[in-house]
C-alpha positions in Angstrom: 91.6 127.0 157.2 91.9 125.1 154.0 95.1 124.8 152.0 95.0 124.6 148.2 97.4 121.8 147.2 96.5 121.7 143.5 99.4 122.3 141.2 99.3 125.5 139.2 97.3 125.4 136.0 100.5 125.8 134.0 102.1 122.8 135.7 99.0 120.6 135.1 99.1 121.5 131.4 102.7 120.6 131.2 102.1 117.2 132.8 99.2 116.5 130.5 101.3 117.5 127.5 104.2 115.3 128.7 101.8 112.3 129.0 100.4 112.9 125.5 103.8 113.4 124.0 105.0 110.2 125.7 102.1 108.2 124.3 102.6 109.7 120.9 106.3 109.0 120.9 105.8 105.4 122.1 103.2 104.7 119.4 105.4 106.4 116.7 108.5 104.4 117.7 106.7 101.0 118.0 103.9 101.4 115.4 105.2 98.5 113.3 105.2 96.1 116.2 101.7 97.2 117.1 100.5 96.7 113.5 102.1 93.3 113.2 100.6 92.2 116.5 97.1 93.3 115.5 97.4 91.6 112.1 98.8 88.4 113.7 95.8 88.2 116.1 93.4 89.0 113.2 94.9 86.2 111.1 95.1 83.7 114.0 91.5 83.9 115.1 89.9 82.5 111.9 92.2 79.5 112.2 91.1 79.0 115.8 87.5 78.6 114.7 87.9 75.1 113.2 90.1 74.1 116.0 87.4 75.0 118.5 84.7 73.3 116.4 86.8 70.1 116.4 87.2 70.3 120.1 83.5 70.7 120.7 83.6 74.4 121.7 81.0 75.4 119.2 79.9 78.6 121.1 83.3 80.4 120.9 83.8 79.0 117.3 80.5 80.3 116.1 81.3 83.7 117.7 84.5 83.9 115.6 82.6 83.0 112.5 80.0 85.7 113.3 82.7 88.3 114.0 84.4 87.7 110.7 81.2 87.4 108.6 81.0 91.2 107.8 84.6 91.0 106.5 84.3 87.9 104.4 81.6 86.0 102.5 82.8 82.7 104.0 81.4 80.7 101.0 82.2 77.1 101.6 83.3 76.5 98.0 86.0 79.2 98.4 87.1 78.3 102.0 89.7 76.1 103.5 88.6 73.2 105.7 90.6 71.5 108.5 90.1 68.1 110.0 88.2 66.7 107.1 89.0 64.3 104.2 89.8 67.3 102.0 90.7 71.0 102.3 88.7 72.3 99.3 85.2 71.4 98.1 83.2 72.5 95.1 79.5 73.3 95.3 78.7 70.1 93.4 80.7 68.0 95.9 79.0 69.6 98.9 75.5 69.1 97.4 76.2 65.5 96.4 77.4 64.7 99.9 74.3 66.3 101.4 76.1 69.0 103.2 74.3 71.8 101.3 70.8 71.9 100.0 70.7 71.6 96.2 70.2 74.5 93.9 71.1 77.3 96.3 72.3 80.5 94.7 75.5 82.2 95.9 73.6 84.6 98.1 71.8 81.8 99.8 75.0 79.9 100.4 76.5 83.0 101.9 73.5 83.6 104.1 73.5 79.9 105.2 77.0 80.4 106.8 77.6 76.6 106.9 80.7 76.0 109.1 81.3 72.4 108.1 80.7 68.9 109.5 82.6 66.2 111.2 83.6 64.3 108.1 84.0 67.2 105.8 85.9 69.2 108.4 85.5 72.7 109.6 86.2 75.8 107.6 88.6 78.6 108.5 86.6 81.7 109.2 87.9 83.6 106.2 88.1 82.5 102.6 91.1 81.3 100.6 91.9 84.7 99.1 91.6 86.5 102.4 93.9 84.0 104.1 96.5 84.7 101.4 96.0 88.5 101.7 96.3 88.7 105.5 99.1 86.2 105.9 101.0 88.1 103.2 100.4 91.4 105.1 101.8 89.8 108.2 104.8 88.2 106.6 105.5 91.4 104.6 105.2 93.4 107.8 107.7 91.2 109.6 110.1 91.5 106.6 109.6 95.3 106.6 110.8 95.2 110.3 114.0 93.5 109.2 114.6 95.8 106.2 113.7 99.1 108.0 116.9 99.5 110.1 118.9 99.8 106.9 117.1 103.1 106.3 117.2 104.3 109.9 119.6 107.2 109.0 117.6 108.2 105.9 115.0 110.9 106.1 112.7 109.2 103.7 112.3 105.5 102.8 112.0 104.4 99.1 108.4 104.4 98.0 106.5 102.2 95.6 105.0 104.2 92.7 101.2 104.2 92.5 101.3 102.7 89.0 103.1 99.6 90.3 100.6 99.2 93.2 97.8 99.3 90.6 99.6 96.7 88.5 100.0 94.4 91.4 96.4 94.8 92.6 95.0 94.1 89.1 95.3 90.3 89.2 93.3 90.0 92.5 90.7 92.4 91.1 90.3 90.5 87.8 90.3 87.1 89.5 87.8 88.1 92.1 85.4 90.4 90.1 85.2 88.0 87.1 83.5 85.5 89.4 80.6 87.9 90.3 78.6 87.6 87.1 79.1 83.8 87.1 81.4 83.9 84.1 83.9 81.6 85.8 84.9 80.1 89.1 88.5 80.6 90.2 90.7 77.9 91.7 92.4 77.8 95.1 95.9 78.2 93.8 94.9 81.3 91.8 93.1 82.8 94.8 96.1 82.2 97.0 98.6 83.7 94.5 96.6 86.8 93.7 95.8 87.4 97.3 99.4 87.0 98.4 100.6 89.5 95.7 97.9 92.0 96.8 98.7 91.8 100.5 102.4 92.3 99.9 101.8 95.2 97.5 99.7 97.1 100.0 102.3 96.7 102.7 105.2 97.8 100.6 103.2 100.7 99.3 101.7 101.9 102.6 104.3 101.1 105.3 107.1 103.4 104.1 104.6 106.3 104.1 103.5 105.3 107.6 107.1 105.1 108.7 107.9 108.6 107.5 104.8 110.0 109.2 105.6 108.3 112.5 109.2 109.6 112.4 107.7 113.1 112.0 105.4 112.5 114.9 108.3 111.2 117.1 110.4 114.2 116.2 107.6 116.6 116.9 106.8 115.0 120.3 110.5 115.0 121.3 110.9 118.6 120.2 107.9 119.8 122.2 109.4 118.2 125.3 112.7 120.0 124.9 
């Protein structure tokens, strides 16, 4: 004689619903910490690549360069180098020193994926502008975590208007896109500045909307448990 010890179907559904609501509530309450952690790891790995190259761990370093290659052109003349005699190099300097073959076009330099050399140093796996964007996103996210409690009792956080977002993104678009036809070549300071402004603008535009949405998720999950 067998005894059915399975819980009733209604009880199983309640348990599953409770688990889903618990996960949803946890993510909704801690989304900012999760975001900041993911961004921190995403920013740290490109800096780890030159450290590994310097230590002789070329395999893991090359893997990092490869992972980030779809997200960044990694052009050497727009990168930051560590452990070398300089942090920035022009195409002419790299060609004169024999690090790059002469007369390569931009696409060829991009395809070459040159990581650096012992004397020149090893490049960070994302370009100057991307470093500024992602570091700015991380710092702005950490600052948002400090500011957010001031609005904990408010139903809605203050929002950045779309026109201001567009205005703040315009410098990075102009500085970056104007290089594509070969009209000009930007400088590191300008890439860092425009990238930092863009990263901060995206955070202060998007995160208040995400916070409102996550508060609604948390309220909905808690209400369904009641």
